[in-house]
LOKERO-676266 format. One record per residue (C-alpha): residue in three letters; x, y, z. Coordinates in Angstrom, 3 decimals, decimal comma, m for minus. Last residue first. Layout:
<nodes>
> ala:X:Y:Z
...
</nodes>
This chain:
<nodes>
> asn:120,357:101,690:125,865
> gly:122,234:98,435:126,447
> leu:125,686:99,986:126,040
> val:127,029:97,683:123,305
> his:123,827:97,783:121,230
> arg:122,963:101,436:121,843
> leu:126,461:102,401:120,759
> ala:126,190:100,507:117,462
> pro:122,657:101,819:116,851
> glu:123,960:105,401:117,306
> leu:127,105:105,047:115,202
> thr:125,868:103,994:111,769
> ser:126,830:100,892:109,755
> his:126,050:98,400:112,491
> arg:125,953:94,710:111,549
> phe:128,020:95,317:108,443
> val:127,971:92,864:105,535
> tyr:131,411:91,934:104,154
> gly:131,352:90,897:100,511
> ser:134,815:91,884:99,265
> ala:133,323:95,079:97,814
> glu:132,288:96,086:101,340
> leu:135,858:95,733:102,603
> lys:137,296:97,599:99,625
> ala:134,825:100,475:100,077
> cys:135,595:100,932:103,801
> ser:136,882:104,493:103,350
> ile:138,733:106,496:106,025
> leu:138,366:110,065:107,284
> gln:141,131:110,520:109,852
> asp:141,641:113,588:112,063
> ala:143,669:112,624:115,146
> leu:142,990:114,567:118,358
> ala:142,907:111,757:120,912
> leu:145,463:109,457:119,312
> glu:148,258:111,083:117,287
> arg:148,021:114,608:118,692
> ala:147,321:113,565:122,286
> gly:150,068:110,941:122,226
> gln:152,626:113,439:120,925
> leu:151,810:116,138:123,502
> gly:151,550:113,782:126,464
> leu:148,861:111,148:126,817
> val:147,148:111,978:130,121
> leu:148,069:115,631:130,609
> arg:148,057:116,213:126,852
> pro:144,536:114,805:126,573
> gly:143,315:117,476:129,027
> phe:145,443:120,389:127,738
> ala:143,153:120,842:124,737
> pro:140,145:121,469:126,952
> val:137,367:118,850:126,795
> pro:134,232:120,665:125,749
> ile:131,401:120,446:128,299
> val:128,167:119,979:126,349
> ala:127,483:116,275:126,368
> pro:124,484:116,043:128,680
> arg:123,424:112,526:129,662
> arg:120,758:110,191:128,334
> leu:123,422:107,533:127,676
> val:122,455:107,196:124,004
> arg:121,967:110,946:123,611
> gly:125,313:111,710:125,256
> leu:127,059:109,209:122,999
> thr:125,468:110,767:119,912
> ala:126,369:114,333:120,909
> ser:129,978:113,355:121,608
> tyr:130,364:111,468:118,331
> glu:128,843:114,317:116,341
> ala:131,277:116,809:117,894
> ala:134,240:114,546:117,151
> thr:133,091:114,208:113,558
> val:131,455:111,032:112,345
> pro:132,362:108,132:110,071
> his:129,590:106,326:108,153
> pro:130,617:103,131:106,365
> ala:132,147:101,519:109,479
> val:135,905:101,039:109,662
> ala:138,205:98,060:109,140
> asn:140,301:99,340:106,232
> val:141,851:96,502:104,242
> pro:145,535:95,984:103,434
> gly:146,515:93,101:101,188
> thr:144,384:90,119:100,217
> leu:140,730:89,048:100,091
> ala:140,028:86,311:97,529
> pro:140,188:83,465:100,060
> ser:137,409:84,958:102,228
> leu:137,024:82,889:105,424
> val:139,924:84,308:107,454
> ala:139,262:87,874:106,300
> his:135,575:87,459:107,168
> ala:136,572:86,244:110,651
> tyr:138,697:89,375:111,087
> ile:135,853:91,554:109,815
> gly:133,312:89,851:112,077
> ala:135,395:90,430:115,196
> met:135,539:94,131:114,352
> asp:131,866:94,104:113,373
> asp:131,053:92,842:116,855
> ile:133,318:95,462:118,466
> gly:131,724:98,339:116,563
> ile:133,949:100,374:114,180
> trp:134,919:104,059:114,157
> ser:136,416:106,522:111,680
> gln:136,559:109,751:113,666
> his:136,848:112,927:111,596
> gln:138,091:116,000:113,419
> lys:135,585:118,847:113,291
> ser:135,104:119,437:117,014
> gly:137,768:118,419:119,509
> leu:137,066:116,035:122,337
> pro:133,372:116,810:122,637
> gly:131,680:116,628:126,021
> gly:131,019:114,461:129,013
> leu:130,553:115,697:132,569
> gly:127,120:114,191:133,234
> leu:128,531:111,761:135,809
> ala:127,964:108,761:133,520
> tyr:129,566:110,788:130,705
> leu:132,790:111,209:132,651
> pro:133,007:107,549:133,651
> leu:132,104:106,392:130,106
> leu:134,820:108,248:128,186
> gln:137,755:105,940:128,882
> gln:135,719:102,801:128,154
> leu:134,588:104,357:124,883
> val:138,168:105,128:123,856
> gly:139,474:101,581:124,172
> gly:138,144:98,794:126,335
> ala:135,200:96,909:127,821
> pro:132,648:99,635:127,034
> ser:133,144:98,736:123,370
> gln:133,543:100,823:120,200
> val:136,760:100,228:118,263
> ile:138,318:103,323:116,678
> gly:139,450:102,078:113,253
> thr:141,477:98,973:112,489
> arg:143,697:98,556:109,463
> val:143,442:94,796:108,934
> asn:146,512:93,632:107,008
> val:145,630:90,535:104,947
> val:148,311:88,100:103,789
> arg:147,741:85,009:101,628
> val:150,858:82,845:102,008
> gly:152,828:82,465:98,785
> ala:156,337:82,426:100,266
> asp:156,854:86,134:99,540
> arg:153,697:86,926:101,485
> ala:154,885:84,946:104,502
> pro:158,334:86,547:104,522
> ala:156,769:90,007:103,917
> cys:154,498:90,135:106,990
> ala:156,997:92,386:108,814
> val:156,255:95,097:106,215
> glu:152,769:95,432:107,715
> trp:154,057:96,103:111,223
> ala:156,764:98,418:109,897
> ser:154,079:100,559:108,217
> cys:151,827:100,455:111,257
> val:154,661:101,545:113,552
> ser:155,760:104,320:111,163
> ala:152,198:105,640:111,073
> leu:152,049:105,480:114,864
> phe:155,188:107,622:115,131
> asp:154,394:110,327:112,591
> ala:155,223:110,408:108,858
> gly:152,011:109,124:107,318
> his:151,443:106,153:105,038
> pro:150,524:106,734:101,425
> ala:146,945:106,175:100,186
> gly:146,428:102,875:98,371
> glu:144,114:101,525:101,080
> gln:141,446:104,144:100,499
> leu:141,154:107,523:102,177
> pro:137,768:109,179:102,407
> lys:138,022:112,762:101,105
> ala:138,789:115,611:103,483
> glu:138,820:119,169:102,189
> ala:142,378:120,329:102,718
> gly:143,997:120,752:106,139
> gly:146,672:118,177:105,411
> his:144,224:115,322:104,839
> pro:146,482:112,744:106,497
> glu:146,452:114,469:109,894
> ala:147,161:111,719:112,472
> gly:149,007:109,528:109,993
> tyr:147,754:107,161:107,290
> tyr:148,956:104,014:109,097
> gly:147,086:105,237:112,194
> ile:144,207:103,485:110,438
> ala:145,456:100,418:112,260
> ser:147,241:97,084:111,731
> ala:146,300:93,584:112,791
> cys:147,535:90,598:110,831
> ile:145,601:87,911:109,000
> leu:148,168:85,380:107,782
> ala:146,620:82,874:105,398
> arg:147,306:79,292:104,407
> glu:146,918:77,196:101,275
> arg:148,625:73,826:101,727
> gly:151,324:73,049:99,161
> asp:153,780:71,455:101,634
> ser:156,464:73,996:100,672
> ser:154,662:76,794:102,527
> leu:155,534:75,514:106,001
> thr:158,791:77,481:106,365
> ala:156,948:80,629:105,224
> leu:154,349:80,161:107,955
> thr:157,102:80,258:110,569
> arg:158,753:83,298:109,030
> ala:155,464:85,226:109,004
> leu:154,618:84,204:112,589
> leu:158,034:85,259:113,901
> ser:157,998:88,512:111,935
> thr:154,526:89,377:113,235
> ser:155,520:88,857:116,866
> thr:158,717:90,896:116,532
> val:157,132:93,727:114,550
> arg:154,217:94,208:116,911
> ser:156,031:93,889:120,240
> asp:158,977:95,927:118,948
> leu:156,935:98,960:117,932
> ile:154,741:99,395:120,993
> lys:157,561:98,355:123,357
> glu:159,968:100,919:121,866
> lys:157,306:103,612:122,038
> thr:156,728:102,806:125,701
> ala:160,433:103,089:126,552
> ala:160,819:106,406:124,729
> thr:157,726:107,776:126,454
> phe:154,556:108,065:124,430
> arg:152,178:108,547:127,327
> gly:149,460:105,951:127,656
> gly:146,965:104,473:125,201
> ile:148,582:101,839:123,025
> thr:148,800:98,394:124,601
> his:151,763:96,229:123,586
> gly:150,986:93,960:120,647
> ala:149,399:90,662:119,676
> leu:146,368:90,541:117,366
> asn:147,899:88,096:114,891
> val:145,433:85,803:113,138
> val:146,865:82,598:111,683
> ala:144,984:80,732:108,976
> asp:144,444:77,215:107,659
> val:146,354:75,505:110,497
> glu:147,308:71,832:110,256
> arg:151,066:72,545:110,205
> leu:150,877:75,166:112,936
> glu:152,275:73,042:115,788
> ala:154,961:71,725:113,429
> ala:156,354:75,252:113,165
> asp:157,359:75,134:116,850
> leu:157,434:78,716:118,059
> glu:160,180:80,274:120,183
> gly:161,757:83,444:118,785
> thr:163,004:84,612:122,182
> glu:160,916:87,795:122,290
> pro:158,130:86,234:120,229
> asn:157,541:83,452:122,785
> trp:155,151:80,709:121,695
> tyr:153,241:77,927:123,388
> val:150,294:76,348:121,593
> his:146,835:75,860:123,120
> asp:144,126:73,842:121,330
> glu:146,107:70,583:121,457
> asp:146,156:70,600:125,245
> thr:148,208:71,856:128,208
> ala:149,779:74,955:126,695
> ala:148,925:77,058:129,760
> gly:152,027:75,942:131,672
> pro:154,251:77,208:128,865
> asp:152,847:80,713:129,434
> arg:153,100:82,781:126,268
> val:149,914:81,455:124,664
> leu:148,888:80,976:121,014
> arg:145,229:79,945:121,038
> ile:144,043:77,320:118,558
> val:140,466:77,749:117,339
> arg:138,583:75,025:115,474
> his:135,736:76,294:113,315
> gly:132,161:75,200:113,949
> gly:130,571:78,597:113,388
> gly:130,308:79,274:117,116
> ala:134,045:78,611:117,401
> leu:134,765:81,393:114,910
> leu:132,588:83,924:116,747
> ala:134,005:82,964:120,147
> cys:137,597:83,256:118,955
> leu:136,846:86,646:117,375
> gln:135,084:87,917:120,506
> thr:137,981:87,088:122,823
> gly:140,563:88,280:120,305
> ile:138,990:91,720:119,917
> leu:139,217:92,719:123,587
> gly:142,281:90,609:124,337
> ser:142,489:86,960:125,365
> ala:143,234:85,629:121,876
> gly:146,268:87,854:121,340
> ala:147,716:85,356:118,884
> val:145,015:83,296:117,170
> ala:145,468:80,001:115,314
> val:142,612:79,077:112,978
> thr:141,530:75,618:111,847
> his:138,762:75,909:109,289
> ala:135,437:74,100:108,912
> thr:133,975:74,466:105,431
> gly:130,499:76,005:105,614
> asp:130,754:77,949:102,362
> tyr:130,236:81,378:103,894
> arg:127,126:83,555:104,126
> ala:125,372:81,204:106,569
> his:128,068:81,888:109,170
> phe:127,217:85,595:109,270
> glu:123,460:84,976:109,408
> leu:123,932:82,697:112,420
> asp:126,131:85,318:114,089
> ala:123,645:88,126:113,366
> arg:120,725:86,167:114,824
> leu:122,635:85,199:117,973
> asn:124,000:88,721:118,419
> ala:120,614:90,405:118,091
> glu:118,841:87,787:120,206
> arg:121,346:88,134:123,040
> tyr:121,097:91,934:123,029
> glu:117,294:91,718:123,127
> phe:117,704:89,210:125,959
> ile:119,723:91,643:128,056
> gly:117,388:94,559:127,369
> ser:114,339:92,514:128,352
> leu:116,127:91,368:131,511
> thr:116,699:94,972:132,584
> arg:113,050:95,784:131,895
> gly:112,042:92,794:134,029
> phe:114,275:94,018:136,847
> val:112,423:97,342:136,872
> glu:109,017:95,637:136,804
> glu:110,038:93,124:139,455
> ser:111,154:95,951:141,690
> trp:107,965:97,944:141,027
> asp:105,766:95,029:142,066
> ala:107,389:94,806:145,490
> pro:108,299:91,246:146,332
> lys:105,830:89,337:148,525
> gly:105,184:88,927:152,250
> trp:104,090:92,254:153,652
> pro:106,887:92,005:156,237
> leu:109,694:91,987:153,639
> lys:111,770:88,803:153,651
> asn:111,047:87,800:150,049
> leu:112,394:91,170:148,973
> leu:115,817:90,418:150,445
> pro:117,400:89,411:147,118
> leu:115,233:89,096:144,015
> glu:113,757:85,699:143,225
> tyr:114,007:84,218:139,761
> asp:112,355:81,919:137,241
> val:113,744:82,679:133,781
> thr:112,203:81,222:130,642
> asp:113,929:81,534:127,274
> val:111,769:80,289:124,393
> met:113,356:79,493:121,042
> val:111,255:79,184:117,909
> thr:113,211:77,629:115,106
> gly:112,993:77,644:111,334
> pro:112,972:75,305:108,385
> gly:111,953:76,782:105,045
> gly:108,947:78,501:103,484
> asp:109,838:81,895:104,895
> ala:110,121:80,356:108,378
> leu:108,425:77,063:109,210
> ile:108,668:76,066:112,859
> asp:110,650:73,533:114,874
> lys:110,948:73,890:118,656
> phe:113,745:74,893:121,061
> asp:113,529:75,398:124,835
> his:116,095:77,258:126,978
> ser:115,651:77,236:130,763
> his:117,111:79,779:133,195
> arg:116,822:79,225:136,950
> trp:117,707:81,982:139,402
> ser:117,558:82,358:143,195
> gln:118,083:84,974:145,940
> leu:120,006:87,124:143,510
> pro:123,562:88,538:143,762
> gly:125,460:85,306:143,148
> ser:125,804:81,661:144,026
> glu:124,765:78,455:142,311
> met:122,766:80,383:139,717
> ile:120,922:77,806:137,644
> asp:121,198:76,369:134,162
> ala:118,838:74,749:131,683
> phe:118,886:72,818:128,419
> his:116,223:71,838:125,907
> thr:115,402:70,599:122,397
> gly:118,366:69,339:120,383
> pro:120,010:67,361:123,152
> glu:117,854:67,214:126,304
> leu:120,079:68,773:128,939
> glu:119,436:69,874:132,519
> thr:121,554:71,206:135,410
> his:124,144:73,580:133,974
> leu:125,760:75,492:136,863
> ala:126,381:79,245:137,022
> his:128,516:81,173:139,514
> trp:127,878:84,920:139,411
> pro:130,602:87,132:140,892
> val:129,964:90,766:141,851
> thr:131,416:93,687:139,910
> ala:133,358:96,906:140,387
> arg:136,598:94,922:140,526
> val:140,144:95,239:141,876
> arg:142,235:92,090:142,293
> asp:142,872:90,583:138,877
> ser:143,189:93,922:137,081
> leu:145,604:95,311:139,676
> his:148,328:96,541:137,316
> leu:147,931:100,090:138,693
> ala:146,901:101,592:135,343
> lys:144,866:98,505:134,490
> ala:143,030:98,658:137,823
> gly:142,288:102,333:137,358
> leu:140,862:101,786:133,867
> gly:138,723:98,876:135,054
> val:137,491:100,836:138,061
> ala:136,386:103,706:135,851
> ala:134,799:101,435:133,231
> gln:132,841:99,444:135,831
> leu:131,669:102,671:137,453
> gly:130,552:104,101:134,122
> ala:128,707:100,920:133,153
> gly:126,986:100,807:136,542
> phe:126,012:104,465:136,334
> thr:124,645:104,020:132,827
> gly:122,385:101,134:133,785
> pro:122,838:97,812:135,508
> ala:125,409:97,152:138,249
> ala:128,277:95,048:136,967
> leu:128,392:91,254:136,859
> asp:131,545:89,133:137,040
> met:130,829:85,801:135,394
> val:131,769:82,251:136,383
> ala:130,885:79,120:134,413
> arg:130,166:75,501:135,355
> ser:129,290:72,355:133,426
> gly:127,565:69,719:135,561
> ile:125,054:68,746:132,896
> asp:126,534:69,436:129,485
> ile:126,063:72,942:128,069
> gly:129,745:73,458:127,279
> arg:131,984:71,438:129,589
> asp:134,137:74,074:131,349
> pro:131,629:76,845:130,732
> glu:133,728:80,022:130,293
> gln:135,512:81,382:133,351
> arg:135,904:85,032:134,363
> ile:133,384:86,367:131,892
> thr:132,991:90,128:132,064
> gly:130,491:92,750:133,134
> leu:126,999:93,903:132,194
> tyr:127,992:96,581:129,664
> pro:129,747:93,954:127,549
> ala:126,482:92,024:126,932
> ser:127,129:88,298:127,239
> leu:125,690:86,289:124,330
> arg:128,832:86,089:122,188
> pro:131,028:85,359:125,205
> leu:128,600:82,601:126,335
> ala:128,294:80,910:122,930
> gly:132,050:80,651:122,393
> pro:132,484:76,906:122,657
> arg:129,748:74,967:120,847
> ala:126,460:73,710:122,323
> phe:124,600:76,974:121,738
> trp:125,497:76,974:118,035
> ala:124,476:73,313:117,743
> phe:121,030:74,216:119,090
> val:120,551:76,807:116,362
> lys:121,778:74,543:113,574
> glu:119,645:71,574:114,680
> arg:116,581:73,778:115,146
> ser:116,869:74,906:111,545
> phe:117,429:78,571:110,798
> pro:114,964:81,374:110,099
> leu:114,892:82,355:113,816
> his:111,950:83,292:116,044
> thr:112,874:84,376:119,576
> thr:110,594:84,284:122,617
> tyr:111,415:85,837:126,000
> ser:109,887:84,833:129,339
> phe:110,324:86,241:132,841
> thr:108,948:84,522:135,933
> ala:108,814:85,742:139,542
> met:109,221:83,764:142,777
</nodes>
């Protein structure tokens, strides 16, 4: 049996820190995306008897690359629920002393045994209340206890200890940043309905809001899933949504839309456009019907920097585009424009509307980074283009920007959700290779993206050149967690 310990000092009261752990959303915010996914969140929080299930990937760059490759293949074949590159971990909460201690064990999983205790004590931090939190893990690696010389090999514990250090550094960073985020706002608890809550951004947004004490209502398309007051059935295709279900809501966040990433066939383009406009129109009309009651509400709707077109700079010297720049003339620009126009019924009725123009989201669980990881893990990565500007955003900042839009009553209209320091395609490739400790010297030939995305998809997605400003977002008071690319990639990739 080996023991690992990690100590965290936080400038927040013990009551606030412990309350964060006790709320829904703690596990998604603490789970590093490079280590796998959560299949089932704790069914009773940290109460004794609460259970959770996680799917864990192999550690390191190879494990992240394998998980990404299998995830992409499973999505392409519609086998996401049956094909995995992970092993299940079943956790059970076994101890709870409110305010000071809780513990969980591994009921079944890849290790011989595991017990994780969390202990909280008061300290003084910068002259005010603070908390010291000690995580203690007692574990036994598989098979090593059966070796003939009787005890686990020292090198195995050393390697596993380094893995645990990386995991708990990730946990500390997200915990600290989340507590700091919530401290910047007025503390009023909001009720927020989220469409697209199970997606890449939606999962983290719901967890972030819940961790701050806000109530989250998930809009679901399966009537059987709307079994409690925190799940509301809706169907954008048929126009089904009971306005009464949103009467107590302070904000609605719309992240719903058909996935963008495959070939731009006529059928796919129709789904991309219709899914966004139809869902947004339904939410905007519904909120408009509620506006006569005098309650202040907001509609926070996804959009994308594709609004400006794939080549908005026209070959001239690129200057960062602000929200007042005109929309482009290509397909994705027309989608984003129609998407934002669909909010008009809510805006006209006095609802505060924010259109979040999202940049290239960085997470190994989805998007461009997930697509690149398998190649880079094998040492076959390289630049996709050279001088094209890539305006990126980390997944935690992406969730933070949506939450900021919910909690900032003065923020209205379109807002660019990109980090302050964009990079070129060549800079992105070199940075990712450095983070993964892999070469990044094999240029991707121009026909590569065309084979996967088609000519139009390659031009508007893979080879787009977009230098975008985040000045409005920063002026509204948003504080970035990762303003430069390398720390953002190191955080989500565990390197």
